[in-house]
Gaussian input, Z-matrix of N, CA and C with variables (Angstrom, degrees):
# hf/3-21g

backbone

0 1
 N
 C     1     B1
 C     2     B2     1     A1
 N     3     B3     2     A2     1     D1
 C     4     B4     3     A3     2     D2
 C     5     B5     4     A4     3     D3
 N     6     B6     5     A5     4     D4
 C     7     B7     6     A6     5     D5
 C     8     B8     7     A7     6     D6
 N     9     B9     8     A8     7     D7
 C    10    B10     9     A9     8     D8
 C    11    B11    10    A10     9     D9
 N    12    B12    11    A11    10    D10
 C    13    B13    12    A12    11    D11
 C    14    B14    13    A13    12    D12
 N    15    B15    14    A14    13    D13
 C    16    B16    15    A15    14    D14
 C    17    B17    16    A16    15    D15
 N    18    B18    17    A17    16    D16
 C    19    B19    18    A18    17    D17
 C    20    B20    19    A19    18    D18
 N    21    B21    20    A20    19    D19
 C    22    B22    21    A21    20    D20
 C    23    B23    22    A22    21    D21
 N    24    B24    23    A23    22    D22
 C    25    B25    24    A24    23    D23
 C    26    B26    25    A25    24    D24
 N    27    B27    26    A26    25    D25
 C    28    B28    27    A27    26    D26
 C    29    B29    28    A28    27    D27
 N    30    B30    29    A29    28    D28
 C    31    B31    30    A30    29    D29
 C    32    B32    31    A31    30    D30
 N    33    B33    32    A32    31    D31
 C    34    B34    33    A33    32    D32
 C    35    B35    34    A34    33    D33
 N    36    B36    35    A35    34    D34
 C    37    B37    36    A36    35    D35
 C    38    B38    37    A37    36    D36
 N    39    B39    38    A38    37    D37
 C    40    B40    39    A39    38    D38
 C    41    B41    40    A40    39    D39
 N    42    B42    41    A41    40    D40
 C    43    B43    42    A42    41    D41
 C    44    B44    43    A43    42    D42
 N    45    B45    44    A44    43    D43
 C    46    B46    45    A45    44    D44
 C    47    B47    46    A46    45    D45
 N    48    B48    47    A47    46    D46
 C    49    B49    48    A48    47    D47
 C    50    B50    49    A49    48    D48
 N    51    B51    50    A50    49    D49
 C    52    B52    51    A51    50    D50
 C    53    B53    52    A52    51    D51
 N    54    B54    53    A53    52    D52
 C    55    B55    54    A54    53    D53
 C    56    B56    55    A55    54    D54
 N    57    B57    56    A56    55    D55
 C    58    B58    57    A57    56    D56
 C    59    B59    58    A58    57    D57
 N    60    B60    59    A59    58    D58
 C    61    B61    60    A60    59    D59
 C    62    B62    61    A61    60    D60
 N    63    B63    62    A62    61    D61
 C    64    B64    63    A63    62    D62
 C    65    B65    64    A64    63    D63
 N    66    B66    65    A65    64    D64
 C    67    B67    66    A66    65    D65
 C    68    B68    67    A67    66    D66
 N    69    B69    68    A68    67    D67
 C    70    B70    69    A69    68    D68
 C    71    B71    70    A70    69    D69
 N    72    B72    71    A71    70    D70
 C    73    B73    72    A72    71    D71
 C    74    B74    73    A73    72    D72
 N    75    B75    74    A74    73    D73
 C    76    B76    75    A75    74    D74
 C    77    B77    76    A76    75    D75
 N    78    B78    77    A77    76    D76
 C    79    B79    78    A78    77    D77
 C    80    B80    79    A79    78    D78
 N    81    B81    80    A80    79    D79
 C    82    B82    81    A81    80    D80
 C    83    B83    82    A82    81    D81
 N    84    B84    83    A83    82    D82
 C    85    B85    84    A84    83    D83
 C    86    B86    85    A85    84    D84
 N    87    B87    86    A86    85    D85
 C    88    B88    87    A87    86    D86
 C    89    B89    88    A88    87    D87
 N    90    B90    89    A89    88    D88
 C    91    B91    90    A90    89    D89
 C    92    B92    91    A91    90    D90
 N    93    B93    92    A92    91    D91
 C    94    B94    93    A93    92    D92
 C    95    B95    94    A94    93    D93
 N    96    B96    95    A95    94    D94
 C    97    B97    96    A96    95    D95
 C    98    B98    97    A97    96    D96
 N    99    B99    98    A98    97    D97
 C   100   B100    99    A99    98    D98
 C   101   B101   100   A100    99    D99
 N   102   B102   101   A101   100   D100
 C   103   B103   102   A102   101   D101
 C   104   B104   103   A103   102   D102
 N   105   B105   104   A104   103   D103
 C   106   B106   105   A105   104   D104
 C   107   B107   106   A106   105   D105
 N   108   B108   107   A107   106   D106
 C   109   B109   108   A108   107   D107
 C   110   B110   109   A109   108   D108
 N   111   B111   110   A110   109   D109
 C   112   B112   111   A111   110   D110
 C   113   B113   112   A112   111   D111
 N   114   B114   113   A113   112   D112
 C   115   B115   114   A114   113   D113
 C   116   B116   115   A115   114   D114
 N   117   B117   116   A116   115   D115
 C   118   B118   117   A117   116   D116
 C   119   B119   118   A118   117   D117
 N   120   B120   119   A119   118   D118
 C   121   B121   120   A120   119   D119
 C   122   B122   121   A121   120   D120
 N   123   B123   122   A122   121   D121
 C   124   B124   123   A123   122   D122
 C   125   B125   124   A124   123   D123
 N   126   B126   125   A125   124   D124
 C   127   B127   126   A126   125   D125
 C   128   B128   127   A127   126   D126
 N   129   B129   128   A128   127   D127
 C   130   B130   129   A129   128   D128
 C   131   B131   130   A130   129   D129
 N   132   B132   131   A131   130   D130
 C   133   B133   132   A132   131   D131
 C   134   B134   133   A133   132   D132
 N   135   B135   134   A134   133   D133
 C   136   B136   135   A135   134   D134
 C   137   B137   136   A136   135   D135
 N   138   B138   137   A137   136   D136
 C   139   B139   138   A138   137   D137
 C   140   B140   139   A139   138   D138
 N   141   B141   140   A140   139   D139
 C   142   B142   141   A141   140   D140
 C   143   B143   142   A142   141   D141
 N   144   B144   143   A143   142   D142
 C   145   B145   144   A144   143   D143
 C   146   B146   145   A145   144   D144
 N   147   B147   146   A146   145   D145
 C   148   B148   147   A147   146   D146
 C   149   B149   148   A148   147   D147
 N   150   B150   149   A149   148   D148
 C   151   B151   150   A150   149   D149
 C   152   B152   151   A151   150   D150
 N   153   B153   152   A152   151   D151
 C   154   B154   153   A153   152   D152
 C   155   B155   154   A154   153   D153
 N   156   B156   155   A155   154   D154
 C   157   B157   156   A156   155   D155
 C   158   B158   157   A157   156   D156
 N   159   B159   158   A158   157   D157
 C   160   B160   159   A159   158   D158
 C   161   B161   160   A160   159   D159
 N   162   B162   161   A161   160   D160
 C   163   B163   162   A162   161   D161
 C   164   B164   163   A163   162   D162
 N   165   B165   164   A164   163   D163
 C   166   B166   165   A165   164   D164
 C   167   B167   166   A166   165   D165
 N   168   B168   167   A167   166   D166
 C   169   B169   168   A168   167   D167
 C   170   B170   169   A169   168   D168
 N   171   B171   170   A170   169   D169
 C   172   B172   171   A171   170   D170
 C   173   B173   172   A172   171   D171
 N   174   B174   173   A173   172   D172
 C   175   B175   174   A174   173   D173
 C   176   B176   175   A175   174   D174
 N   177   B177   176   A176   175   D175
 C   178   B178   177   A177   176   D176
 C   179   B179   178   A178   177   D177
 N   180   B180   179   A179   178   D178
 C   181   B181   180   A180   179   D179
 C   182   B182   181   A181   180   D180
 N   183   B183   182   A182   181   D181
 C   184   B184   183   A183   182   D182
 C   185   B185   184   A184   183   D183
 N   186   B186   185   A185   184   D184
 C   187   B187   186   A186   185   D185
 C   188   B188   187   A187   186   D186
 N   189   B189   188   A188   187   D187
 C   190   B190   189   A189   188   D188
 C   191   B191   190   A190   189   D189
 N   192   B192   191   A191   190   D190
 C   193   B193   192   A192   191   D191
 C   194   B194   193   A193   192   D192
 N   195   B195   194   A194   193   D193
 C   196   B196   195   A195   194   D194
 C   197   B197   196   A196   195   D195
 N   198   B198   197   A197   196   D196
 C   199   B199   198   A198   197   D197
 C   200   B200   199   A199   198   D198
 N   201   B201   200   A200   199   D199
 C   202   B202   201   A201   200   D200
 C   203   B203   202   A202   201   D201
 N   204   B204   203   A203   202   D202
 C   205   B205   204   A204   203   D203
 C   206   B206   205   A205   204   D204
 N   207   B207   206   A206   205   D205
 C   208   B208   207   A207   206   D206
 C   209   B209   208   A208   207   D207
 N   210   B210   209   A209   208   D208
 C   211   B211   210   A210   209   D209
 C   212   B212   211   A211   210   D210
 N   213   B213   212   A212   211   D211
 C   214   B214   213   A213   212   D212
 C   215   B215   214   A214   213   D213
 N   216   B216   215   A215   214   D214
 C   217   B217   216   A216   215   D215
 C   218   B218   217   A217   216   D216
 N   219   B219   218   A218   217   D217
 C   220   B220   219   A219   218   D218
 C   221   B221   220   A220   219   D219
 N   222   B222   221   A221   220   D220
 C   223   B223   222   A222   221   D221
 C   224   B224   223   A223   222   D222
 N   225   B225   224   A224   223   D223
 C   226   B226   225   A225   224   D224
 C   227   B227   226   A226   225   D225
 N   228   B228   227   A227   226   D226
 C   229   B229   228   A228   227   D227
 C   230   B230   229   A229   228   D228
 N   231   B231   230   A230   229   D229
 C   232   B232   231   A231   230   D230
 C   233   B233   232   A232   231   D231
 N   234   B234   233   A233   232   D232
 C   235   B235   234   A234   233   D233
 C   236   B236   235   A235   234   D234
 N   237   B237   236   A236   235   D235
 C   238   B238   237   A237   236   D236
 C   239   B239   238   A238   237   D237
 N   240   B240   239   A239   238   D238
 C   241   B241   240   A240   239   D239
 C   242   B242   241   A241   240   D240
 N   243   B243   242   A242   241   D241
 C   244   B244   243   A243   242   D242
 C   245   B245   244   A244   243   D243
 N   246   B246   245   A245   244   D244
 C   247   B247   246   A246   245   D245
 C   248   B248   247   A247   246   D246
 N   249   B249   248   A248   247   D247
 C   250   B250   249   A249   248   D248
 C   251   B251   250   A250   249   D249
 N   252   B252   251   A251   250   D250
 C   253   B253   252   A252   251   D251
 C   254   B254   253   A253   252   D252
 N   255   B255   254   A254   253   D253
 C   256   B256   255   A255   254   D254
 C   257   B257   256   A256   255   D255
 N   258   B258   257   A257   256   D256
 C   259   B259   258   A258   257   D257
 C   260   B260   259   A259   258   D258
 N   261   B261   260   A260   259   D259
 C   262   B262   261   A261   260   D260
 C   263   B263   262   A262   261   D261
 N   264   B264   263   A263   262   D262
 C   265   B265   264   A264   263   D263
 C   266   B266   265   A265   264   D264
 N   267   B267   266   A266   265   D265
 C   268   B268   267   A267   266   D266
 C   269   B269   268   A268   267   D267
 N   270   B270   269   A269   268   D268
 C   271   B271   270   A270   269   D269
 C   272   B272   271   A271   270   D270
 N   273   B273   272   A272   271   D271
 C   274   B274   273   A273   272   D272
 C   275   B275   274   A274   273   D273
 N   276   B276   275   A275   274   D274
 C   277   B277   276   A276   275   D275
 C   278   B278   277   A277   276   D276
 N   279   B279   278   A278   277   D277
 C   280   B280   279   A279   278   D278
 C   281   B281   280   A280   279   D279
 N   282   B282   281   A281   280   D280
 C   283   B283   282   A282   281   D281
 C   284   B284   283   A283   282   D282
 N   285   B285   284   A284   283   D283
 C   286   B286   285   A285   284   D284
 C   287   B287   286   A286   285   D285
 N   288   B288   287   A287   286   D286
 C   289   B289   288   A288   287   D287
 C   290   B290   289   A289   288   D288
 N   291   B291   290   A290   289   D289
 C   292   B292   291   A291   290   D290
 C   293   B293   292   A292   291   D291
 N   294   B294   293   A293   292   D292
 C   295   B295   294   A294   293   D293
 C   296   B296   295   A295   294   D294
 N   297   B297   296   A296   295   D295
 C   298   B298   297   A297   296   D296
 C   299   B299   298   A298   297   D297
 N   300   B300   299   A299   298   D298
 C   301   B301   300   A300   299   D299
 C   302   B302   301   A301   300   D300
 N   303   B303   302   A302   301   D301
 C   304   B304   303   A303   302   D302
 C   305   B305   304   A304   303   D303
 N   306   B306   305   A305   304   D304
 C   307   B307   306   A306   305   D305
 C   308   B308   307   A307   306   D306
 N   309   B309   308   A308   307   D307
 C   310   B310   309   A309   308   D308
 C   311   B311   310   A310   309   D309
 N   312   B312   311   A311   310   D310
 C   313   B313   312   A312   311   D311
 C   314   B314   313   A313   312   D312
 N   315   B315   314   A314   313   D313
 C   316   B316   315   A315   314   D314
 C   317   B317   316   A316   315   D315
 N   318   B318   317   A317   316   D316
 C   319   B319   318   A318   317   D317
 C   320   B320   319   A319   318   D318
 N   321   B321   320   A320   319   D319
 C   322   B322   321   A321   320   D320
 C   323   B323   322   A322   321   D321
 N   324   B324   323   A323   322   D322
 C   325   B325   324   A324   323   D323
 C   326   B326   325   A325   324   D324
 N   327   B327   326   A326   325   D325
 C   328   B328   327   A327   326   D326
 C   329   B329   328   A328   327   D327
 N   330   B330   329   A329   328   D328
 C   331   B331   330   A330   329   D329
 C   332   B332   331   A331   330   D330
 N   333   B333   332   A332   331   D331
 C   334   B334   333   A333   332   D332
 C   335   B335   334   A334   333   D333
 N   336   B336   335   A335   334   D334
 C   337   B337   336   A336   335   D335
 C   338   B338   337   A337   336   D336

   B1=1.4241
   B2=1.5634
   B3=1.2723
   B4=1.4320
   B5=1.6798
   B6=1.3372
   B7=1.5350
   B8=1.4992
   B9=1.4339
   B10=1.5061
   B11=1.6185
   B12=1.2962
   B13=1.4084
   B14=1.5798
   B15=1.2525
   B16=1.5056
   B17=1.4961
   B18=1.2833
   B19=1.4632
   B20=1.5282
   B21=1.3249
   B22=1.4487
   B23=1.5806
   B24=1.4261
   B25=1.4163
   B26=1.5476
   B27=1.1934
   B28=1.4740
   B29=1.4906
   B30=1.3864
   B31=1.4725
   B32=1.4669
   B33=1.3145
   B34=1.3893
   B35=1.4891
   B36=1.3170
   B37=1.4956
   B38=1.4396
   B39=1.3479
   B40=1.4859
   B41=1.5377
   B42=1.3316
   B43=1.5301
   B44=1.6579
   B45=1.2668
   B46=1.4965
   B47=1.5455
   B48=1.3443
   B49=1.4765
   B50=1.5669
   B51=1.3667
   B52=1.4820
   B53=1.5279
   B54=1.2173
   B55=1.4034
   B56=1.5558
   B57=1.2431
   B58=1.5096
   B59=1.5260
   B60=1.2926
   B61=1.4801
   B62=1.5266
   B63=1.3269
   B64=1.4230
   B65=1.5717
   B66=1.2785
   B67=1.5079
   B68=1.5979
   B69=1.2998
   B70=1.4612
   B71=1.5569
   B72=1.3791
   B73=1.4971
   B74=1.6055
   B75=1.3412
   B76=1.4464
   B77=1.4377
   B78=1.3299
   B79=1.4801
   B80=1.5427
   B81=1.2273
   B82=1.4461
   B83=1.4752
   B84=1.2837
   B85=1.3734
   B86=1.6210
   B87=1.3075
   B88=1.4345
   B89=1.5110
   B90=1.3189
   B91=1.4519
   B92=1.4584
   B93=1.3974
   B94=1.5759
   B95=1.5448
   B96=1.2419
   B97=1.4877
   B98=1.5358
   B99=1.4233
   B100=1.3925
   B101=1.5776
   B102=1.3472
   B103=1.4584
   B104=1.5248
   B105=1.2397
   B106=1.4948
   B107=1.5758
   B108=1.2950
   B109=1.4739
   B110=1.5244
   B111=1.3281
   B112=1.4236
   B113=1.5772
   B114=1.3786
   B115=1.4281
   B116=1.4502
   B117=1.3518
   B118=1.5362
   B119=1.4403
   B120=1.3524
   B121=1.4827
   B122=1.5200
   B123=1.3082
   B124=1.4302
   B125=1.5126
   B126=1.3151
   B127=1.4778
   B128=1.4823
   B129=1.3147
   B130=1.4780
   B131=1.5878
   B132=1.3204
   B133=1.4571
   B134=1.5097
   B135=1.2952
   B136=1.4338
   B137=1.5856
   B138=1.3257
   B139=1.4654
   B140=1.5463
   B141=1.3087
   B142=1.3904
   B143=1.5497
   B144=1.3231
   B145=1.4529
   B146=1.5756
   B147=1.3005
   B148=1.4198
   B149=1.5655
   B150=1.3943
   B151=1.4241
   B152=1.6206
   B153=1.3880
   B154=1.4322
   B155=1.5102
   B156=1.3378
   B157=1.5357
   B158=1.5357
   B159=1.4081
   B160=1.4860
   B161=1.5137
   B162=1.2432
   B163=1.5614
   B164=1.5675
   B165=1.2970
   B166=1.4667
   B167=1.5120
   B168=1.2654
   B169=1.4514
   B170=1.4918
   B171=1.3267
   B172=1.4585
   B173=1.5116
   B174=1.2897
   B175=1.4378
   B176=1.4850
   B177=1.2451
   B178=1.5070
   B179=1.5377
   B180=1.3390
   B181=1.4418
   B182=1.5249
   B183=1.2496
   B184=1.4887
   B185=1.4731
   B186=1.3237
   B187=1.4165
   B188=1.5121
   B189=1.3523
   B190=1.4641
   B191=1.4566
   B192=1.3891
   B193=1.5299
   B194=1.4819
   B195=1.2936
   B196=1.5256
   B197=1.4760
   B198=1.3543
   B199=1.5074
   B200=1.5074
   B201=1.2840
   B202=1.5388
   B203=1.5410
   B204=1.3183
   B205=1.3682
   B206=1.5814
   B207=1.3731
   B208=1.4557
   B209=1.5714
   B210=1.3001
   B211=1.4263
   B212=1.5267
   B213=1.3530
   B214=1.4235
   B215=1.5689
   B216=1.3479
   B217=1.4620
   B218=1.5032
   B219=1.3183
   B220=1.5985
   B221=1.4688
   B222=1.3734
   B223=1.4589
   B224=1.6109
   B225=1.2918
   B226=1.5437
   B227=1.5516
   B228=1.3436
   B229=1.4860
   B230=1.5410
   B231=1.3394
   B232=1.4852
   B233=1.5840
   B234=1.3822
   B235=1.5485
   B236=1.4685
   B237=1.3274
   B238=1.4235
   B239=1.5947
   B240=1.2856
   B241=1.4163
   B242=1.4773
   B243=1.3117
   B244=1.5349
   B245=1.5837
   B246=1.2800
   B247=1.3704
   B248=1.6334
   B249=1.3178
   B250=1.4057
   B251=1.5713
   B252=1.3657
   B253=1.4390
   B254=1.4160
   B255=1.2720
   B256=1.5412
   B257=1.5812
   B258=1.2983
   B259=1.4113
   B260=1.5552
   B261=1.2565
   B262=1.4973
   B263=1.5648
   B264=1.3323
   B265=1.4454
   B266=1.5252
   B267=1.4188
   B268=1.4134
   B269=1.4572
   B270=1.2727
   B271=1.4298
   B272=1.6264
   B273=1.2844
   B274=1.4803
   B275=1.5027
   B276=1.3578
   B277=1.4867
   B278=1.5252
   B279=1.2651
   B280=1.4514
   B281=1.4452
   B282=1.4219
   B283=1.4207
   B284=1.4860
   B285=1.2004
   B286=1.4699
   B287=1.6022
   B288=1.3662
   B289=1.5270
   B290=1.5084
   B291=1.3270
   B292=1.4691
   B293=1.5368
   B294=1.3981
   B295=1.4571
   B296=1.6320
   B297=1.2969
   B298=1.4775
   B299=1.5097
   B300=1.3541
   B301=1.5041
   B302=1.5121
   B303=1.2732
   B304=1.4428
   B305=1.4809
   B306=1.3468
   B307=1.4584
   B308=1.4869
   B309=1.3168
   B310=1.4293
   B311=1.5421
   B312=1.3071
   B313=1.5302
   B314=1.4952
   B315=1.3207
   B316=1.4898
   B317=1.5478
   B318=1.4044
   B319=1.4206
   B320=1.5793
   B321=1.3532
   B322=1.5408
   B323=1.4827
   B324=1.3380
   B325=1.5109
   B326=1.5053
   B327=1.3684
   B328=1.4416
   B329=1.5829
   B330=1.3321
   B331=1.4723
   B332=1.5800
   B333=1.2613
   B334=1.3976
   B335=1.5361
   B336=1.3617
   B337=1.4723
   B338=1.5858
   A1=108.04
   A2=118.27
   A3=120.81
   A4=114.07
   A5=110.38
   A6=114.48
   A7=115.07
   A8=116.49
   A9=117.28
   A10=105.55
   A11=110.25
   A12=115.54
   A13=112.51
   A14=114.21
   A15=119.27
   A16=105.62
   A17=115.93
   A18=122.05
   A19=110.54
   A20=112.03
   A21=117.02
   A22=101.47
   A23=110.87
   A24=116.34
   A25=112.52
   A26=119.50
   A27=124.52
   A28=106.66
   A29=115.41
   A30=119.75
   A31=114.24
   A32=115.38
   A33=125.23
   A34=117.33
   A35=113.17
   A36=120.68
   A37=109.13
   A38=113.18
   A39=119.91
   A40=111.14
   A41=113.11
   A42=116.93
   A43=106.54
   A44=118.85
   A45=116.43
   A46=105.63
   A47=112.46
   A48=117.40
   A49=108.32
   A50=113.71
   A51=120.38
   A52=111.31
   A53=122.37
   A54=125.34
   A55=112.19
   A56=115.52
   A57=122.15
   A58=107.17
   A59=118.92
   A60=119.34
   A61=110.11
   A62=116.63
   A63=123.91
   A64=106.64
   A65=119.45
   A66=121.38
   A67=105.74
   A68=116.74
   A69=118.25
   A70=110.71
   A71=114.43
   A72=121.96
   A73=111.15
   A74=112.42
   A75=116.27
   A76=113.91
   A77=117.11
   A78=121.43
   A79=111.52
   A80=116.15
   A81=125.20
   A82=116.11
   A83=119.47
   A84=123.16
   A85=115.11
   A86=114.12
   A87=121.56
   A88=112.36
   A89=119.92
   A90=121.91
   A91=111.29
   A92=115.17
   A93=114.21
   A94=111.59
   A95=116.39
   A96=118.42
   A97=113.56
   A98=119.38
   A99=124.90
   A100=105.67
   A101=118.29
   A102=125.92
   A103=112.36
   A104=119.25
   A105=121.54
   A106=104.31
   A107=113.01
   A108=116.84
   A109=111.70
   A110=112.64
   A111=118.57
   A112=106.34
   A113=116.69
   A114=116.79
   A115=106.97
   A116=112.30
   A117=117.76
   A118=114.75
   A119=117.52
   A120=120.30
   A121=110.55
   A122=118.74
   A123=121.61
   A124=110.40
   A125=119.96
   A126=124.20
   A127=106.92
   A128=115.70
   A129=118.87
   A130=109.74
   A131=115.87
   A132=114.18
   A133=102.91
   A134=115.64
   A135=123.90
   A136=109.78
   A137=112.36
   A138=114.54
   A139=110.95
   A140=116.55
   A141=116.15
   A142=111.48
   A143=121.46
   A144=123.63
   A145=110.23
   A146=117.63
   A147=119.69
   A148=112.78
   A149=115.74
   A150=125.59
   A151=109.59
   A152=115.38
   A153=117.15
   A154=113.16
   A155=112.97
   A156=113.69
   A157=103.47
   A158=107.37
   A159=118.01
   A160=112.03
   A161=116.86
   A162=122.39
   A163=109.20
   A164=116.16
   A165=119.12
   A166=109.90
   A167=117.35
   A168=124.31
   A169=112.71
   A170=113.32
   A171=121.70
   A172=114.98
   A173=113.02
   A174=122.94
   A175=110.54
   A176=121.02
   A177=129.74
   A178=109.06
   A179=117.61
   A180=124.53
   A181=107.04
   A182=121.71
   A183=119.10
   A184=113.25
   A185=119.51
   A186=118.25
   A187=115.42
   A188=111.49
   A189=115.08
   A190=120.96
   A191=111.97
   A192=116.59
   A193=108.74
   A194=126.05
   A195=125.52
   A196=110.57
   A197=122.07
   A198=120.93
   A199=107.49
   A200=126.27
   A201=120.74
   A202=111.08
   A203=122.95
   A204=123.35
   A205=110.26
   A206=114.79
   A207=120.82
   A208=112.17
   A209=116.66
   A210=124.62
   A211=113.44
   A212=113.89
   A213=116.40
   A214=119.16
   A215=110.49
   A216=116.94
   A217=113.04
   A218=117.45
   A219=125.16
   A220=100.94
   A221=108.90
   A222=115.06
   A223=110.65
   A224=114.95
   A225=119.81
   A226=103.06
   A227=114.92
   A228=123.52
   A229=106.11
   A230=119.12
   A231=120.68
   A232=108.81
   A233=116.18
   A234=117.53
   A235=112.16
   A236=121.73
   A237=123.91
   A238=110.69
   A239=118.93
   A240=123.91
   A241=119.92
   A242=116.04
   A243=116.68
   A244=106.55
   A245=124.01
   A246=123.76
   A247=103.57
   A248=117.75
   A249=120.12
   A250=110.54
   A251=106.17
   A252=112.21
   A253=114.44
   A254=121.89
   A255=122.45
   A256=102.81
   A257=113.47
   A258=116.42
   A259=107.88
   A260=118.03
   A261=121.92
   A262=111.72
   A263=114.13
   A264=117.33
   A265=117.86
   A266=114.69
   A267=125.94
   A268=111.28
   A269=121.94
   A270=127.07
   A271=111.49
   A272=118.31
   A273=121.07
   A274=113.38
   A275=118.66
   A276=123.36
   A277=108.00
   A278=121.45
   A279=124.05
   A280=110.27
   A281=123.90
   A282=120.49
   A283=112.78
   A284=116.92
   A285=126.11
   A286=113.91
   A287=113.76
   A288=116.90
   A289=106.53
   A290=111.51
   A291=121.78
   A292=112.19
   A293=116.87
   A294=119.26
   A295=106.68
   A296=120.55
   A297=124.83
   A298=109.68
   A299=115.73
   A300=115.56
   A301=111.71
   A302=118.46
   A303=120.34
   A304=111.85
   A305=115.47
   A306=121.13
   A307=113.84
   A308=116.94
   A309=121.17
   A310=108.56
   A311=116.52
   A312=118.11
   A313=111.54
   A314=117.77
   A315=119.24
   A316=110.39
   A317=117.42
   A318=121.37
   A319=107.97
   A320=115.72
   A321=123.97
   A322=105.75
   A323=119.43
   A324=117.19
   A325=112.72
   A326=117.59
   A327=121.76
   A328=106.67
   A329=116.93
   A330=122.68
   A331=111.88
   A332=114.06
   A333=119.06
   A334=114.36
   A335=117.49
   A336=118.21
   A337=108.78
   D1=146.97
   D2=-176.11
   D3=-63.93
   D4=-31.61
   D5=-173.92
   D6=-115.73
   D7=1.87
   D8=-177.15
   D9=-161.29
   D10=168.11
   D11=174.35
   D12=-127.16
   D13=155.58
   D14=176.31
   D15=-119.82
   D16=132.94
   D17=176.03
   D18=-134.26
   D19=136.44
   D20=-179.74
   D21=-123.98
   D22=121.20
   D23=-179.66
   D24=-117.35
   D25=149.11
   D26=176.03
   D27=-124.64
   D28=124.84
   D29=174.07
   D30=-79.04
   D31=143.87
   D32=-178.34
   D33=-84.31
   D34=-19.44
   D35=-179.96
   D36=-124.79
   D37=161.83
   D38=-178.41
   D39=-62.91
   D40=-32.17
   D41=-173.84
   D42=-96.05
   D43=20.09
   D44=-177.06
   D45=-66.79
   D46=139.14
   D47=-173.87
   D48=-118.44
   D49=109.21
   D50=177.72
   D51=-56.11
   D52=-40.14
   D53=-176.02
   D54=-66.21
   D55=-41.01
   D56=175.07
   D57=-65.68
   D58=-37.39
   D59=-175.54
   D60=-71.58
   D61=-42.37
   D62=-175.55
   D63=-68.29
   D64=-40.04
   D65=-179.55
   D66=-64.36
   D67=-42.86
   D68=-179.11
   D69=-62.80
   D70=-45.61
   D71=177.96
   D72=-56.02
   D73=-51.55
   D74=-178.84
   D75=-62.75
   D76=-39.92
   D77=-179.12
   D78=-62.12
   D79=-47.28
   D80=-177.30
   D81=-73.59
   D82=-20.77
   D83=177.46
   D84=-98.04
   D85=-13.23
   D86=-176.87
   D87=-50.15
   D88=-46.21
   D89=-177.44
   D90=-67.58
   D91=-32.65
   D92=-178.56
   D93=-78.22
   D94=-13.85
   D95=179.60
   D96=-87.89
   D97=-14.69
   D98=-172.83
   D99=-57.55
   D100=140.02
   D101=6.49
   D102=-84.73
   D103=5.97
   D104=-176.87
   D105=-87.60
   D106=173.05
   D107=178.48
   D108=-155.43
   D109=-170.70
   D110=-173.29
   D111=-92.40
   D112=149.90
   D113=171.63
   D114=-67.51
   D115=151.32
   D116=173.96
   D117=-68.97
   D118=-31.02
   D119=177.41
   D120=-116.93
   D121=78.57
   D122=177.41
   D123=-66.39
   D124=158.10
   D125=179.12
   D126=-97.36
   D127=106.82
   D128=179.30
   D129=-110.98
   D130=139.72
   D131=179.58
   D132=-137.55
   D133=130.53
   D134=178.04
   D135=-103.63
   D136=126.33
   D137=-178.20
   D138=-61.08
   D139=139.84
   D140=175.45
   D141=-74.88
   D142=166.85
   D143=178.01
   D144=-46.55
   D145=-52.26
   D146=-175.88
   D147=-59.79
   D148=-30.02
   D149=-174.35
   D150=-79.50
   D151=-9.95
   D152=-173.97
   D153=-85.16
   D154=-5.32
   D155=-179.69
   D156=-63.59
   D157=162.11
   D158=-179.43
   D159=-50.85
   D160=-56.51
   D161=-174.17
   D162=-56.56
   D163=-42.27
   D164=-175.10
   D165=-72.79
   D166=-34.77
   D167=175.76
   D168=-65.68
   D169=-44.35
   D170=173.68
   D171=-60.71
   D172=-45.00
   D173=178.60
   D174=-59.19
   D175=-44.50
   D176=176.81
   D177=-61.75
   D178=-45.26
   D179=176.26
   D180=-60.65
   D181=-53.10
   D182=-179.79
   D183=-63.20
   D184=-34.47
   D185=175.53
   D186=-60.35
   D187=-42.59
   D188=171.32
   D189=-63.46
   D190=-39.75
   D191=177.04
   D192=-67.35
   D193=-26.11
   D194=179.53
   D195=-80.56
   D196=-9.84
   D197=-170.89
   D198=-60.87
   D199=-40.09
   D200=177.85
   D201=-64.38
   D202=-27.36
   D203=178.17
   D204=-71.87
   D205=-49.09
   D206=173.57
   D207=-52.82
   D208=-40.19
   D209=178.57
   D210=-72.68
   D211=-8.04
   D212=-177.65
   D213=69.36
   D214=19.55
   D215=178.68
   D216=-79.44
   D217=-26.42
   D218=-177.75
   D219=-148.00
   D220=163.62
   D221=175.13
   D222=-90.76
   D223=-27.47
   D224=-178.99
   D225=-125.95
   D226=144.84
   D227=-176.51
   D228=-65.02
   D229=-33.63
   D230=-173.76
   D231=-73.97
   D232=-12.59
   D233=175.54
   D234=-78.99
   D235=-14.41
   D236=-173.68
   D237=-79.84
   D238=99.47
   D239=-174.44
   D240=-54.46
   D241=-13.55
   D242=-176.65
   D243=-105.45
   D244=15.51
   D245=-177.98
   D246=-98.81
   D247=153.11
   D248=179.19
   D249=166.08
   D250=-173.97
   D251=175.36
   D252=-140.18
   D253=156.13
   D254=178.20
   D255=-121.09
   D256=110.10
   D257=175.86
   D258=-112.91
   D259=123.80
   D260=-176.33
   D261=-47.19
   D262=120.53
   D263=175.45
   D264=88.39
   D265=-7.81
   D266=-173.83
   D267=-131.73
   D268=67.34
   D269=-169.93
   D270=-71.48
   D271=-21.88
   D272=178.74
   D273=-94.86
   D274=1.41
   D275=-179.79
   D276=-72.07
   D277=125.13
   D278=-174.17
   D279=-120.93
   D280=140.40
   D281=-179.28
   D282=-72.23
   D283=-4.91
   D284=179.58
   D285=-89.36
   D286=-10.61
   D287=177.58
   D288=-78.50
   D289=145.23
   D290=-177.51
   D291=-52.36
   D292=-41.36
   D293=-168.22
   D294=-101.84
   D295=19.11
   D296=-170.78
   D297=-60.63
   D298=-46.40
   D299=-174.16
   D300=-72.10
   D301=-33.39
   D302=175.79
   D303=-61.90
   D304=-48.49
   D305=174.22
   D306=-62.93
   D307=-40.77
   D308=-175.51
   D309=-62.02
   D310=-44.51
   D311=-177.04
   D312=-72.06
   D313=-33.26
   D314=176.65
   D315=-65.83
   D316=-39.91
   D317=179.34
   D318=-64.74
   D319=-47.94
   D320=179.54
   D321=-54.58
   D322=-47.20
   D323=-179.53
   D324=-63.96
   D325=-39.24
   D326=-178.98
   D327=-63.63
   D328=-48.36
   D329=-176.12
   D330=-59.16
   D331=-36.43
   D332=-176.15
   D333=-79.37
   D334=-20.13
   D335=-176.25
   D336=-92.19

């Protein structure tokens, strides 16, 4: 989006801490955003336990991917050049690939074990 970002993170360990992760992210991107910066009050939302199921996680991801379409920036979500995913060790894996979720959950399972 032109004036904000959406991020959806999944912790790999039971004790993963979203607040520590976002502080790290904000700190290390600060210089790249200059002269712009982060809002002092970002909107953070942590999925509840029931929302962490695969279908709910995927639904949240699809909702985020469709934001540029709802904002009428593109006709199809895959046309928005700033959308994507970062999966450790798999830099070319895209959420727009047909088999993305199958691969994503296999990788998630491997990283957790």
